[in-house]
Structure formats: C-alpha cells, structure tokens
C-alpha positions, 0 to 999 in steps of 0.5 A: 316364538316357537310353540313348545307344548311339551318337551318329553324325552323317554329314556330307554329304561322307561320305554323298556319298562313301558313295553314290559308292562304292556306285554304283561297286560297283553299276556294277562288279557288274552281272554278278552273278546274282540267283536266285529261291527256286525256283532256289536250291533246285534248285541243287547246293550247294558246302559246305566239304568240297565246295570241297576236292573242287572244288579237288582236281578242278581239279588232277586235270582239268588233269593229265588233260585228255585223259580229259575229255569234249570238251564239258567246258570246263576253262578255264571251270571254272578261271575259275569257281574264280578268280572264287570266290577273287576274290569271296569276300574281298570278299563277306566284307568287305561282310557285315561292313559289312552287319552293322555297318550293321544293328547301328548302325541297331538301336542308333540305333532303340533310342536313339530309342525309349528316349528317346521312351518316357522323354519320353512318360512325363514328358509323361503326368505333367507335361503334364496341364493344360498344354495338351499333352493333344492332343500326349499323345493323339497320342503315345498312339496308338502304344500303342492296340491297337484292337478286335480283330475276331472272325473267323467261320468256318462259324459258329464263332468263331476 
C-alpha cells in the first residue's frame, strides 16, 4: 500500500491569505537585524541565567539610577527588555509554524518519493516490451551513480 502521510491541498484563497499575512509580517518586521556569522560569534550572549540577571539589574538600576554613569541610557535598557518580552512569544509561535512547515514538507516529499519508487518498480517489471523503455530509462537516471573520477595529487591517487 502506498504511503500517504499527508493529503493537503491549499486553495488559491488560502495561499493568497498566507502570502498577505507574510507580507504584513515582512512589512512590520523590517527593523529586525540580520547578523553575519562573525558578528554573531563576537556578541555577548544572554542565556536563561543571564536573563534573570538582566531582569534583576533593571530593577536595581531603576532604584539607583543616580549611581549609573551619565552615558548609561536606562530608558533604552528598559525598552530593550520590553522588546525582548514582546518579540519572544511571537518568535516562539513562528518557530512552531516553521517546524510544522518543515515536517509537512518532509512528509509530502516522502509521500512523493515512496509513490515514485513504487511506480518505478512496477514500471520496471510490467513496462518491458510495452513501449515504455524510454520512460523507464529516463526514470532510471535517478539511480545512476556515474563513473567516479580519480583525483591525483602529486602522482598519488586519492
């Protein structure tokens, strides 16, 4: 029996609504920051324990603002914490959707590959002498491994 993990058909209206929702997200999230790998490595990271430290620090800083250096922007610090609190639940929702999209894409691909392999197996057996040799050969290209080239480095095969 053919595998059928998912049977999903998205209507044109659904796809249009999804695209509109994505466009809205892209529009409203234009201020988001993209970092290159080198920049990411160089940043001071905030983990769970560090987050608790930052939350305690905002209270301490707010109660003792007079001891902070003049160039310490307490309001900006508070806004950063509020932004973190605003972004996190939305990112978690998007992460969940991303996971569902990836799993669904994998399931659809698996359904397609399983059905293709089953059909190909039948075609190999039942399609002989029925004018399907060209089609069978075309499909068999997926399984051709080709001749591997030997790489020679300073006269020594790799």
